[in-house]
C-alpha positions as CSV (number, residue, x, y, z in Angstrom):
1,X,-45.5,28.7,5.5
2,X,-46.6,31.7,7.1
3,X,-46.2,34.3,4.0
4,X,-47.7,37.2,5.6
5,X,-44.3,38.8,7.3
6,X,-41.2,39.1,6.5
7,X,-39.0,36.0,7.6
8,X,-36.4,35.7,10.2
9,X,-34.0,34.2,9.6
10,X,-31.5,32.6,12.7
11,X,-28.1,31.1,12.0
12,X,-26.7,29.8,15.2
13,X,-23.1,28.3,16.4
14,X,-21.3,31.1,13.7
15,X,-18.2,30.3,15.9
16,X,-15.7,33.2,15.1
17,X,-18.4,34.6,12.1
18,X,-17.1,32.2,9.3
19,X,-20.6,31.9,7.7
20,X,-20.7,35.1,6.1
21,X,-17.7,33.7,3.7
22,X,-18.7,30.6,2.8
23,X,-22.0,31.5,0.6
24,X,-23.8,34.5,-1.0
25,X,-26.8,35.4,1.2
26,X,-27.7,38.2,-0.6
27,X,-30.3,35.4,-2.0
28,X,-32.2,35.7,0.8
29,X,-32.5,39.4,0.4
30,X,-36.5,38.7,1.0
31,X,-35.3,38.0,4.7
32,X,-34.8,39.2,7.6
33,X,-30.9,37.3,8.9
34,X,-29.5,37.1,11.9
35,X,-25.6,35.0,12.3
36,X,-24.8,34.1,16.4
37,X,-21.2,33.0,16.9
38,X,-21.5,31.8,20.5
39,X,-23.4,29.0,22.3
40,X,-26.6,29.4,24.4
41,X,-25.9,29.2,28.0
42,X,-28.9,27.3,28.4
43,X,-32.4,26.1,26.5
44,X,-34.1,29.5,28.3
45,X,-32.0,32.2,26.7
46,X,-32.6,29.9,23.4
47,X,-36.0,30.2,23.1
48,X,-35.7,34.0,24.4
49,X,-33.2,34.7,21.0
50,X,-35.7,32.6,18.6
51,X,-39.2,33.8,19.9
52,X,-40.0,35.6,16.6
53,X,-37.6,33.4,14.4
54,X,-39.3,31.8,11.2
55,X,-36.4,29.5,10.0
56,X,-32.9,28.3,11.7
57,X,-29.8,27.0,9.9
58,X,-28.2,24.6,12.6
59,X,-24.0,23.3,12.4
60,X,-23.8,20.1,12.7
61,X,-25.0,19.0,16.5
62,X,-23.5,22.0,18.1
63,X,-27.0,23.6,19.7
64,X,-29.4,20.2,20.5
65,X,-33.2,21.2,19.0
66,X,-35.3,18.8,21.0
67,X,-38.9,18.6,21.6
68,X,-38.6,21.0,24.8
69,X,-37.5,23.4,22.6
70,X,-39.4,23.4,19.5
71,X,-42.6,23.1,21.4
72,X,-41.6,26.7,22.7
73,X,-40.9,28.1,19.4
74,X,-44.0,28.8,17.6
75,X,-43.5,31.2,14.8
76,X,-40.9,28.3,13.6
77,X,-41.3,26.9,10.3
78,X,-38.0,25.3,9.1
79,X,-34.4,23.8,10.3
80,X,-31.9,23.2,8.3
81,X,-28.9,21.7,9.2
82,X,-25.4,21.3,7.9
83,X,-25.0,17.4,6.9
84,X,-27.6,14.9,5.8
85,X,-28.2,13.3,9.6
86,X,-28.1,15.5,13.0
87,X,-28.8,13.2,16.0
88,X,-29.4,16.5,18.0
89,X,-32.8,17.5,15.9
90,X,-36.2,15.8,17.0
91,X,-36.9,15.4,13.2
92,X,-40.0,13.7,14.0
93,X,-41.4,16.1,17.1
94,X,-40.6,19.2,14.4
95,X,-43.0,17.7,11.4
96,X,-45.5,16.6,13.8
97,X,-45.4,20.2,14.7
98,X,-45.6,22.0,11.0
99,X,-42.1,22.5,10.6
100,X,-39.8,20.6,8.0
101,X,-36.5,20.3,8.4
102,X,-34.0,19.8,5.5
103,X,-30.1,18.8,5.1
104,X,-26.8,19.9,3.0
105,X,-24.6,17.1,1.4
106,X,-21.3,16.3,3.6
107,X,-18.0,16.1,2.2
108,X,-17.4,13.5,4.4
109,X,-13.7,12.6,4.3
110,X,-11.8,15.2,6.2
111,X,-12.8,13.7,9.4
112,X,-11.1,10.8,8.3
113,X,-8.1,13.2,7.5
114,X,-7.5,14.4,10.7
115,X,-7.5,11.0,12.0
116,X,-4.8,9.6,10.2
117,X,-3.1,13.0,11.3
118,X,-3.6,12.2,14.7
119,X,-2.6,8.5,14.3
120,X,0.5,9.8,12.8
121,X,1.0,12.8,15.2
122,X,0.7,10.1,18.1
123,X,2.9,7.6,16.9
124,X,6.1,10.0,15.9
125,X,5.4,12.3,19.0
126,X,5.0,15.2,17.4
127,X,3.1,17.5,19.5
128,X,5.8,16.9,22.5
129,X,8.7,17.4,20.3
130,X,7.1,20.1,18.9
131,X,6.4,21.9,22.1
132,X,9.9,20.8,23.8
133,X,12.0,22.5,21.0
134,X,9.8,25.9,20.6
135,X,9.0,26.4,24.9
136,X,12.2,24.9,26.0
137,X,14.9,24.8,22.9
138,X,14.9,20.8,23.9
139,X,16.5,19.3,21.2
140,X,15.0,15.6,20.4
141,X,14.4,14.8,23.8
142,X,12.0,12.0,22.9
143,X,11.7,9.0,20.3
144,X,9.0,8.5,18.3
145,X,7.6,5.1,16.7
146,X,7.7,4.6,12.7
147,X,4.2,4.6,11.0
148,X,4.9,2.1,8.6
149,X,5.1,-1.9,10.2
150,X,2.6,-0.5,12.6
151,X,-1.2,-2.0,13.2
152,X,-4.3,0.2,13.7
153,X,-7.2,-0.7,14.8
154,X,-10.4,0.8,13.5
155,X,-13.5,0.5,15.3
156,X,-16.0,1.0,12.6
157,X,-15.3,0.3,9.2
158,X,-17.8,2.5,7.4
159,X,-17.2,5.4,5.5
160,X,-14.7,7.5,7.4
161,X,-13.3,4.0,9.0
162,X,-13.1,3.3,5.2
163,X,-11.5,6.2,3.9
164,X,-8.8,5.6,7.0
165,X,-7.9,2.3,6.6
166,X,-6.9,3.3,2.9
167,X,-5.0,6.3,4.2
168,X,-3.2,3.5,6.5
169,X,-2.7,1.2,4.3
170,X,-0.7,3.6,1.9
171,X,1.6,4.7,4.5
172,X,2.7,0.8,5.1
173,X,0.3,0.2,8.2
174,X,-1.1,-3.4,8.8
175,X,-4.9,-3.1,9.1
176,X,-7.6,-4.4,11.4
177,X,-11.2,-3.3,12.4
178,X,-14.3,-4.6,14.0
179,X,-17.7,-3.5,14.4
180,X,-20.4,-5.7,15.7
181,X,-22.0,-6.0,12.3
182,X,-19.0,-6.0,10.2
183,X,-18.9,-8.3,7.3
184,X,-15.8,-10.5,5.8
185,X,-17.2,-8.9,2.3
186,X,-16.7,-5.7,3.5
187,X,-13.0,-6.1,5.1
188,X,-11.7,-7.7,1.8
189,X,-13.1,-4.6,-0.2
190,X,-10.4,-2.7,1.5
191,X,-8.0,-5.3,2.4
192,X,-8.8,-5.4,6.0
193,X,-8.1,-8.3,8.8
194,X,-11.6,-8.6,10.7
195,X,-11.2,-9.5,14.2
196,X,-12.7,-9.9,17.2
197,X,-13.0,-6.9,19.3
198,X,-10.7,-8.2,22.0
199,X,-8.5,-9.1,19.5
200,X,-9.0,-5.1,17.8
201,X,-7.2,-3.7,21.4
202,X,-5.0,-6.5,21.8
203,X,-3.2,-6.5,18.7
204,X,-3.5,-2.4,17.6
205,X,-0.8,0.0,18.8
206,X,-3.3,2.6,17.8
207,X,-7.2,2.3,17.7
208,X,-9.4,4.7,16.0
209,X,-13.2,5.1,16.5
210,X,-15.3,5.5,13.4
211,X,-19.1,5.1,14.6
212,X,-22.3,6.9,15.4
213,X,-23.6,7.1,18.8
214,X,-26.4,5.6,19.6
215,X,-28.0,3.6,22.3
216,X,-25.8,0.5,21.3
217,X,-22.6,2.3,21.1
218,X,-22.8,4.4,24.3
219,X,-19.7,3.4,26.8
220,X,-19.0,1.2,24.4
221,X,-15.4,1.5,25.1
222,X,-14.7,0.5,28.6
223,X,-11.8,-0.5,31.1
224,X,-11.4,-3.8,29.8
225,X,-10.9,-2.7,26.4
226,X,-8.5,-0.1,27.4
227,X,-6.5,-2.4,29.7
228,X,-5.7,-4.6,26.3
229,X,-4.7,-1.5,24.6
230,X,-2.0,-1.2,27.0
231,X,1.0,0.9,27.7
232,X,1.9,1.3,24.4
233,X,-1.4,1.8,23.3
234,X,-2.9,4.7,21.8
235,X,-6.8,5.3,21.4
236,X,-8.0,8.3,18.7
237,X,-11.4,9.1,18.8
238,X,-13.2,11.4,15.9
239,X,-16.2,10.2,16.4
240,X,-18.4,11.2,19.3
241,X,-17.5,11.1,23.0
242,X,-19.9,9.4,24.8
243,X,-18.7,5.9,22.9
244,X,-16.0,6.1,25.4
245,X,-16.3,5.5,29.2
246,X,-14.9,8.6,30.1
247,X,-14.2,7.3,33.6
248,X,-12.4,4.4,32.5
249,X,-10.3,6.5,29.7
250,X,-9.0,9.5,32.8
251,X,-8.2,6.1,35.2
252,X,-6.1,4.5,32.3
253,X,-4.5,7.6,31.3
254,X,-3.9,8.4,34.8
255,X,-2.1,4.7,35.6
256,X,-0.4,4.3,32.5
257,X,-2.4,1.9,31.5
258,X,-2.3,3.1,27.7
259,X,0.5,5.4,26.0
260,X,-1.9,8.4,25.7
261,X,-5.3,9.4,23.8
262,X,-6.0,11.8,20.7
263,X,-8.9,13.5,20.7
264,X,-11.2,15.6,19.2
265,X,-14.6,15.5,20.8
266,X,-15.9,15.6,24.0
267,X,-19.1,15.4,26.3
268,X,-19.4,19.2,26.8
269,X,-18.5,21.7,23.8
270,X,-17.2,24.1,23.6
271,X,-15.0,22.7,26.1
272,X,-14.3,24.5,29.7
273,X,-11.0,25.9,31.6
274,X,-9.6,23.1,33.0
275,X,-11.5,20.2,31.3
276,X,-9.4,16.8,32.3
277,X,-9.0,15.9,29.4
278,X,-8.2,18.7,27.4
279,X,-5.5,20.0,30.3
280,X,-4.4,16.4,30.1
281,X,-0.1,15.6,29.6
282,X,-1.2,12.6,28.1
283,X,-3.9,13.9,25.7
284,X,-3.8,15.2,22.2
285,X,-6.8,17.7,22.3
286,X,-8.3,19.5,18.7
287,X,-11.3,21.2,19.2
288,X,-13.6,18.8,17.2
289,X,-12.2,19.8,13.8
290,X,-12.8,16.8,12.2
291,X,-15.1,18.2,9.8
292,X,-14.1,21.5,9.8
293,X,-12.3,22.4,6.7
294,X,-12.9,25.8,3.9
295,X,-14.0,23.1,1.7
296,X,-16.9,21.7,3.8
297,X,-17.7,24.8,5.2
298,X,-18.0,26.7,1.7
299,X,-20.6,23.3,1.3
300,X,-22.4,23.6,4.4
301,X,-23.5,27.3,4.2
302,X,-24.1,27.4,0.4
303,X,-26.4,24.5,0.5
304,X,-28.0,26.5,3.6
305,X,-28.6,28.9,1.5
306,X,-30.0,27.0,-1.4
307,X,-32.3,25.4,0.9
308,X,-33.6,28.5,2.7
309,X,-34.3,29.6,-0.5
310,X,-35.8,27.0,-1.9
311,X,-38.3,26.7,1.0
312,X,-38.9,30.1,0.6
313,X,-39.9,29.9,-2.9
314,X,-42.2,26.7,-2.5
315,X,-40.1,23.8,-3.1
316,X,-38.1,22.2,-0.2
317,X,-34.7,20.7,-0.8
318,X,-33.4,17.7,0.6
319,X,-35.9,16.9,2.5
320,X,-34.8,15.6,6.0
321,X,-38.5,15.5,7.8
322,X,-41.7,17.3,6.5
323,X,-45.4,17.7,8.1
324,X,-47.8,15.3,6.8
325,X,-49.6,16.6,3.8
326,X,-45.7,18.3,1.7
């Protein structure tokens, strides 16, 4: 830790200037604070903005911090990310170069709540009906489907997938699940039926994705899966866009292979005007709001302040990675 100068702390990814209202930043009065509300167009633009910065606060995986960036920030000594993990930070490289990486707690339930809302909205045709009424004064143009009695397929029955399963069962849905390492014990715990990957897509009225993006899950959902889901089936993705093969999904939506999709995640975020999925008539698109609630942001930013303060007081907390010897 460099104690010879006033620390400069940059809070990135502060879309719509929300951070200041979610924490007591006066606790960092010993430092110079800079808040950045917009994404940086290039890595070089980010390097230029952070040239004299001592610490950064990151919102989840909005701004990547790979080795190529970290090695060009000689004054950086601390990275604080919201959440307990951040796959877009090369934490090991940072620690090897004398930089501590810390995190915050993450309530987690908000994403499962959104997934349930999207499932219900698709089945009840909520958005088309609202738009018909508000834009064209058209009354009951479409019929939705019951929630009760439908089959929900959960791809990944971890913390969020398990919460979604509980919500769905409370509404009378039958829940089936698959993932590569899913156990009968986990399914029995939640009252969920364990099925094969093929059966998940063949039997489900809606499939909801709850997996981390990794080498194993990248491009996992393919054209064959969507063909099995069928022309009355829906896909919900609140996890990561890369889990679904984009070309396969676009083809399925364009050619009535599936009924539609609800997407909260995209390959490029924020999305650009004309994004093919945002503008698609069969897609209910939301701007990656799964974890974005007031309550979650209060935890994220208040604990970011705690972590920054603790580091500069000499006792880092919630450490994800640290230089050797710390």
